[in-house]
C-alpha positions in Angstrom: 10.9 -49.1 -47.0 13.6 -46.6 -45.6 14.7 -46.1 -42.3 13.2 -42.0 -42.8 9.7 -43.8 -43.7 10.0 -46.2 -40.6 10.7 -43.2 -38.7 8.1 -40.7 -40.4 5.6 -44.2 -38.8 7.3 -44.1 -35.3 6.4 -40.6 -35.1 3.1 -40.4 -36.7 2.1 -43.5 -33.8 3.8 -41.8 -31.4 1.4 -38.3 -32.3 -1.7 -40.5 -32.3 -1.1 -42.1 -29.0 0.2 -38.9 -26.8 -3.1 -37.2 -28.4 -5.6 -39.6 -27.5 -4.2 -39.7 -24.2 -4.9 -35.6 -24.2 -8.2 -36.1 -25.6 -8.6 -39.3 -23.0 -7.6 -37.2 -19.9 -9.8 -33.6 -21.3 -12.7 -36.1 -21.7 -12.3 -37.3 -17.6 -11.6 -33.1 -17.0 -15.2 -32.8 -18.4 -16.9 -35.9 -17.0 -15.5 -34.8 -13.1 -16.5 -30.7 -13.6 -20.2 -31.9 -15.2 -20.8 -34.2 -12.0 -19.3 -31.9 -9.7 -21.7 -28.6 -10.7 -24.8 -31.1 -10.7 -24.2 -32.3 -7.1 -22.9 -28.7 -6.1 -26.8 -27.8 -7.9 -28.4 -29.9 -5.7 -27.0 -28.2 -2.3 -27.6 -24.7 -3.4 -30.3 -22.4 -2.9 -32.1 -21.4 -6.1 -30.6 -17.9 -5.4 -26.9 -19.5 -5.5 -27.7 -20.9 -8.4 -28.7 -17.8 -10.7 -25.7 -15.9 -8.8 -23.6 -18.5 -10.2 -25.4 -19.2 -13.6 -25.1 -15.3 -14.2 -21.0 -15.5 -13.1 -20.5 -18.2 -14.8 -22.1 -16.8 -18.0 -19.9 -13.8 -17.9 -16.7 -15.2 -17.7 -17.6 -17.9 -20.6 -18.2 -14.9 -22.7 -14.7 -13.9 -21.8 -13.4 -16.8 -22.6 -15.8 -16.8 -25.9 -14.3 -13.1 -26.9 -10.4 -14.6 -26.4 -10.9 -18.1 -28.3 -12.2 -16.1 -31.7 -9.6 -15.0 -32.3 -7.3 -18.4 -31.9 -7.5 -20.7 -34.9 -9.4 -23.4 -33.4 -11.5 -26.4 -35.5 -15.4 -25.2 -35.4 -15.5 -28.5 -33.5 -14.1 -27.1 -31.0 -16.5 -24.0 -31.1 -19.5 -26.0 -31.0 -18.3 -28.5 -28.3 -17.7 -25.5 -26.0 -21.1 -24.0 -26.9 -22.8 -27.2 -26.2 -20.7 -28.0 -22.6 -21.9 -24.2 -21.7 -25.3 -24.6 -22.5 -25.2 -27.9 -20.3 -23.9 -26.5 -17.7 -26.1 -23.8 -17.3 -29.3 -26.1 -18.2 -27.5 -28.1 -14.8 -27.6 -24.9 -12.7 -31.7 -23.8 -14.0 -32.5 -26.7 -12.6 -32.7 -26.2 -8.6 -34.4 -28.0 -6.1 
């Protein structure tokens, strides 16, 4: 095998490891934020949850409008929409 091929393989493995690390960190952030929202939801009054939901919806619409112009995988948009709906649902189920 050529040195160039071996170097390409080394870079590929390094890139895969870095990508896995980034994905793991993003996954951890999602878990932490979801648990945080769920914990806060239990302490908020119904009207506070409704207002938080309204503000969240407005902000996420702005973000989605910006991201629509970006070349991101279909899975990104699907996951963003799915997680957004999960968080809105969490806010809707108040005590």
